[in-house]
N, C-alpha and C positions, 0 to 999 in steps of 0.2 A: 334422488340425488344418486346417486352415483358412487358410493364409498369407494370402489375401484380407481376410479378416476382422482388423479391426483388436485390436490386445490389449491389455485393459483390466485395469487394478487398480484397486478402489475398496476403500478401507479406511476403516472405520468402527467403533466399541466397541457402538453398537448393530445386534441382530443382525437386527431388521426394516427396518431402511435396509439392511440386506447382501441380504436376502433382495428387497426391492424396486426396487432397482438389477437385480439380475442379473434378475430378469421382464420388468422394462421393454424391457432393452438385449440380453438373450441372442439372439435376432432377429438382431440388427446387428454386434453384436462378440463377440468371444473374452472373456469376462467370468471374472476373478480377483479372488476377496472376501480379506479378512484383518481378524483383527478388535483389530488394535493398530500399533502404528508395529513393535514387534519382530517380531511375524510378520508383517507386510509386506516387513520388509527379507531375513527368512528366503526368503520365499518368492519375492522377486526374486534371491537367490543361486541359487535353486534352478532357476527357471523360465526366467531372463535376460531383458533387458531387454524392457519395454514400450513401444506408443506412447504409452499414456496412464497417468499413475498421478493419481487422485481420491483425495483425502483430508479427514475429517471435521475443522477446526479443533480441537475441543476434544474430549481425548483422556486417557485417564488414563496416565501411562507416558511419550507421547512426545504432544508436540503435532501435528497435521498442516502446522504452517512448519517444525518441527524434522526430522519426515519425508524432507519433500519437499527442503530443503534436504540433507539424506543422498541422497536418488535425485539431486539435481542432481549432486554431487560426484560419484557414481557411475557415473552413464550421465544425461551432459550432451544427450542426445539427446532426451530421454524428455521430453516437453511433459507439465506440473506445472498440476493445478488442486486449487482449497478449495472444498470443500461447509461452509457452516458454517449453526447459525440467527441467529449474532451478528455484526454488522457495527460491529464496534470500529475507529474509523479507527486507532490504532496496530495492531490486526493486519493491516488490510488493507496499510500500508506495509510493515511486517516481511515478509508474503507477499509481495511484489513486490520488495524490494530483500533479500531474504535464498532467499528459494525462486524464483525469479523465474518467477512463476507466469503461466499464461498465461489466467486466469478466476476470479476469486470466485465462486461462484455462492452464493443462499444458500436455506435451504431453510425451507418445502418446496419441492420444487421441482416445475418443470411440465414434465410428460412430453416433449410437444414440443421443448419450450424445450431442454431436458436435451441430449434425442436430437442436435438439430440442432446442439449446440455440442462434443459429444464427436464428432459425425461430422465438425466440421472441424479440430478437434483433433490427430484419425486422422490425418486426410487432411493437415494441415500437417506432422504426424511421416514419411506417406510418402513426400511428397514432399521433405523433406530427406534422406530415406534415398536417394530416387533421385537426388537433385544429387551428394548424395555419392559414390554407383557411380560419376557417368558423370567427375566430375572425379579419381577415381582410375584411372580407365580411359583419361583424356586423359593423365595424368598418365606413365603406362604405356607409353603409344605416343608421346608426345613423350621421352622416356628411348631406345627403341626408334629413331627418328629419328635423336635424339644421335648414337647408340654407331653406327649406321651412317654417318652423313655423316661422323665421325671415323674409320672403317675404309676410307671414300674417298678421303681425304685424305692416307693412306698409300702 
């Protein structure tokens, strides 16, 4: 597994969309696919955090917004995106408010626009992870300095 490639999970109940997504982006990203919200949650439990989860909105059993809301709860750093053939305003609002989506993408997608958007999302995730690591390192260094300073005062 190439750690430099962003890990992307695409969820759609239509097999042809899963195939097209994988074929379009597999050279640039490590692509995982799932045919339902439940399968996506099981895959995340097995594989761990992804840089990006992209979900179709209208699927049987669990909508994309429901799935991405659950993803946000368990993996708050994962970027979330909806792809749908429908652009109903209440769904857009719900996606923003409940799932805190990065982008609402309309099907059919344009390959270059999709690649660029996913690249930006994966880059945003990677930058966020880098910042978290730097902050953790700084906190560790500061705690060590405080311990040393308190030891010097004695």
